[in-house]
Steps between C-alpha positions, in 0.01 A plus 500: 500500500610821674255461790780453760642839409157662518443363849854584598438862398153532655596346835833685511674178597849613396468806718373291795770239465766772481373649825506155664859455387586844642617634165332831559231647277496343152285648224402317186378642170338295222492557127329318215722442196406388150639146490816309568729706277407824675540332840847376403603847388375650826705257709814542290477879525460479880157668473346221709629245753270208414313404186221251436514338158437186300761226494583545131605866536670415831722230348625743237571755773693240704702403194563861389632597844700177555292430806532847651123519489334196651159376613423575862161328529296257285199727477225299334401160363189607314484376140490695180230415248495543123147605395372547147186625321596324174279192453756350264766486771468189717870470590802725459595315180187642336629858517581660165669819389160668509467452876636741759580404859495769766733457799689728742829510314552336164784242493617563860201475735410192703208440265725514197742258662220253579374527142849426369532199728161369389590555136825312546308206647247503216725575200855428615764721660613633159158665464470637853464861379256431220231721655725787615412695188129512587554619859413858584579676827187619682395558861254245632202742537548633145534151357188383683292783355636440153443123508143504625405776255584272208584813301875523551795321341540286813362148461668373821611627838753325725362607830461419872242543771289705546503596132441137405178504707378811318571363155311181565184704567479561124372240247762357273801561727680172574819394677719289275810481716565503877856577593517237771430233236822605329695470829335182614364659819520812712797726444628837610383751240574831668779600736608792712857593412765739633865584434810349662596854609175564682495149652851525643476862614171451683525158669255571780247671276488215250435261787211723605352494149546125480326448838214729388453294186496174697236646730283636222495170308400309814235764573349477151487124526307524825284803404408459135171691519654793685790502250251501214322797651825693528579419136163621379515816709843594367465399133130589454465182293143412401513137601266323749658445841410131497665454161823658618496290817452194278808597299701528823376157614609330177737220610673518162625855568609715790786670680809329636834583666665221295614539136357242262590409139759781481755298303241383249486861382874571523601170334273581207634853456853367520427234240365759253793732583283773646721503813869424505524331842317188620412548870387275782190623681718623788701713257176684421405580860662680788614281797189580710309250284774234480371293789182422305457180302481683171570408140 
């Protein structure tokens, strides 16, 4: 889901676009943070200028800052998948207090939000948080290792590609929920966000970053195999090239410059009183995206 940022970094597109715009030399630095909460803290402390994070953590950031932090780009429309090694669990309603679900950030991550929405559909809105108590925060690589070992407390992992691919190489690992089924189609799951202060103080630079993102998404769409090679070279993932290209060719997922299903998430969080303000999709994004036919 972060492939556009990887290509952006490797091809130095921000730097190139800045030169074309005659902004002078612009240098970028990149840092990996441990989940949405850490990313939010980094942005609020002015340690970084942009953050990439799941939509669940982002909505809480937007609400907490009264819109002073907003989405800048709808980063990815690749689904999250809930996998389990427990043969007794066929649907989420089969989970018991003995199960443990690994996900990036318990109760606040995108995966947690999707699980709450699915639970509300299955058991009613009053029971939306029924499975919060069996969620445990874990990084995807650690959760993958734990799940496939069959020797940890984790009996499920709410994951995404390419970790989903790796887990399905092991007998007994099954997907019981696809996030897009909860939304009724493709939706924006990750965003790139920045602060109102940075956006207004650097009007030309944000246009450069936006243009670079537009270019990189178009490039990935036209050069899926080359993009896959870049991903594998940077991440050192042990996944066959043809498999990764197949993931990128999946018509049910992809990258887009248009926000989708944003208010499905925010309306739900507002209904369960997790955020205090009910936004429109344009409230959630800076004006550079407002000419898109989003929702």
